[in-house]
C-alpha positions as CSV (number, residue, x, y, z in Angstrom):
1,X,118.7,-24.4,-105.4
2,X,116.2,-25.1,-108.2
3,X,114.4,-28.4,-108.6
4,X,113.1,-29.6,-111.9
5,X,110.7,-32.5,-112.6
6,X,109.8,-33.5,-116.1
7,X,106.7,-35.5,-117.2
8,X,104.8,-36.3,-120.3
9,X,107.2,-38.3,-122.3
10,X,106.1,-41.4,-124.2
11,X,105.9,-43.1,-127.5
12,X,104.3,-41.7,-130.6
13,X,104.3,-42.4,-134.3
14,X,106.2,-40.2,-136.8
15,X,104.1,-37.2,-137.7
16,X,102.4,-37.2,-134.3
17,X,102.5,-34.7,-131.5
18,X,103.5,-34.8,-127.8
19,X,103.8,-32.2,-125.1
20,X,106.3,-32.6,-122.2
21,X,106.2,-30.5,-119.0
22,X,108.6,-29.5,-116.4
23,X,107.6,-28.3,-112.9
24,X,110.1,-25.8,-111.4
25,X,110.4,-25.4,-107.6
26,X,112.8,-24.0,-105.1
27,X,114.6,-20.7,-105.6
28,X,112.9,-20.1,-109.0
29,X,113.7,-16.4,-108.9
30,X,117.4,-17.2,-109.3
31,X,116.9,-18.7,-112.8
32,X,117.5,-16.5,-115.8
33,X,117.0,-19.0,-118.5
34,X,115.0,-22.2,-118.8
35,X,115.5,-24.8,-121.6
36,X,115.0,-28.2,-123.0
37,X,118.0,-30.4,-123.9
38,X,117.9,-33.9,-125.4
39,X,120.3,-36.8,-125.7
40,X,120.0,-39.7,-128.1
41,X,121.9,-42.9,-127.5
42,X,125.5,-42.5,-128.4
43,X,125.1,-38.8,-129.0
44,X,126.0,-35.6,-127.2
45,X,123.4,-33.7,-125.2
46,X,122.1,-30.9,-127.4
47,X,120.0,-27.8,-126.7
48,X,116.6,-28.0,-128.2
49,X,115.1,-24.8,-127.1
50,X,115.4,-22.1,-124.4
51,X,113.4,-19.2,-123.1
52,X,114.6,-16.2,-121.1
53,X,112.7,-15.7,-117.9
54,X,112.7,-11.9,-118.0
55,X,111.4,-11.1,-121.5
56,X,110.3,-14.5,-122.9
57,X,112.8,-14.5,-125.7
58,X,113.0,-18.0,-127.2
59,X,115.5,-19.8,-129.4
60,X,115.4,-23.1,-131.1
61,X,117.8,-25.6,-132.7
62,X,117.5,-25.6,-136.5
63,X,116.4,-29.2,-136.4
64,X,113.2,-28.3,-134.5
65,X,112.3,-24.9,-135.8
66,X,108.7,-24.7,-137.0
67,X,107.8,-27.9,-135.2
68,X,108.5,-27.4,-131.5
69,X,107.2,-24.6,-129.3
70,X,108.6,-23.7,-125.9
71,X,106.3,-21.9,-123.4
72,X,105.7,-21.2,-119.8
73,X,102.6,-21.6,-117.6
74,X,101.4,-21.3,-114.0
75,X,103.3,-18.1,-113.3
76,X,106.4,-19.5,-114.9
77,X,106.5,-22.4,-112.6
78,X,105.9,-24.9,-115.5
79,X,107.9,-25.1,-118.6
80,X,106.3,-26.8,-121.6
81,X,107.6,-28.1,-124.9
82,X,105.0,-28.8,-127.6
83,X,106.4,-31.1,-130.2
84,X,104.6,-31.5,-133.5
85,X,105.4,-33.3,-136.7
86,X,107.7,-35.6,-134.8
87,X,110.4,-37.5,-136.6
88,X,112.2,-40.7,-135.7
89,X,115.3,-38.6,-135.2
90,X,113.6,-36.7,-132.4
91,X,113.8,-39.9,-130.3
92,X,115.9,-39.1,-127.2
93,X,115.8,-38.4,-123.4
94,X,114.6,-34.9,-123.0
95,X,115.9,-32.9,-120.0
96,X,114.6,-29.7,-118.5
97,X,117.3,-27.3,-117.5
98,X,117.7,-24.0,-115.8
99,X,120.6,-21.5,-115.8
100,X,121.2,-19.6,-112.6
101,X,121.7,-15.9,-113.2
102,X,125.4,-15.2,-113.3
103,X,126.3,-18.7,-114.5
104,X,127.5,-19.2,-118.1
105,X,125.9,-22.6,-118.6
106,X,122.7,-24.4,-117.6
107,X,123.5,-25.8,-114.1
108,X,120.2,-27.3,-112.9
109,X,118.8,-30.4,-114.5
110,X,115.8,-32.6,-114.3
111,X,115.9,-36.4,-114.3
112,X,114.8,-36.6,-118.0
113,X,111.9,-38.1,-119.8
114,X,112.0,-40.5,-122.7
115,X,110.4,-39.6,-126.0
116,X,110.3,-42.3,-128.6
117,X,109.1,-41.7,-132.2
118,X,108.5,-44.8,-134.3
119,X,108.1,-45.0,-138.1
């Protein structure tokens, strides 16, 4: 099992920056990918960004490319998402996620952290 705990959400004005974090614990060696999803009210949960644990390959949703950066710290036990040039449409609950090696989809989830961007 992998446990995920997010922190760092909050409120910011449009154009501002925010960094959210996720501490990973448990059987961390079983995770092949880590990622950030978000879900806005009335919307489907969407993948924002992900990173491969073995080689660090990253990918981003088109809507956040050039503004958000995913990274790891503390011997890959912390997942970060640096969000710059925030827009009101970035408002959502952001979830940290992990995909166990051998699984097709992300199967471990954090409790989520609210990010609110005001105009």
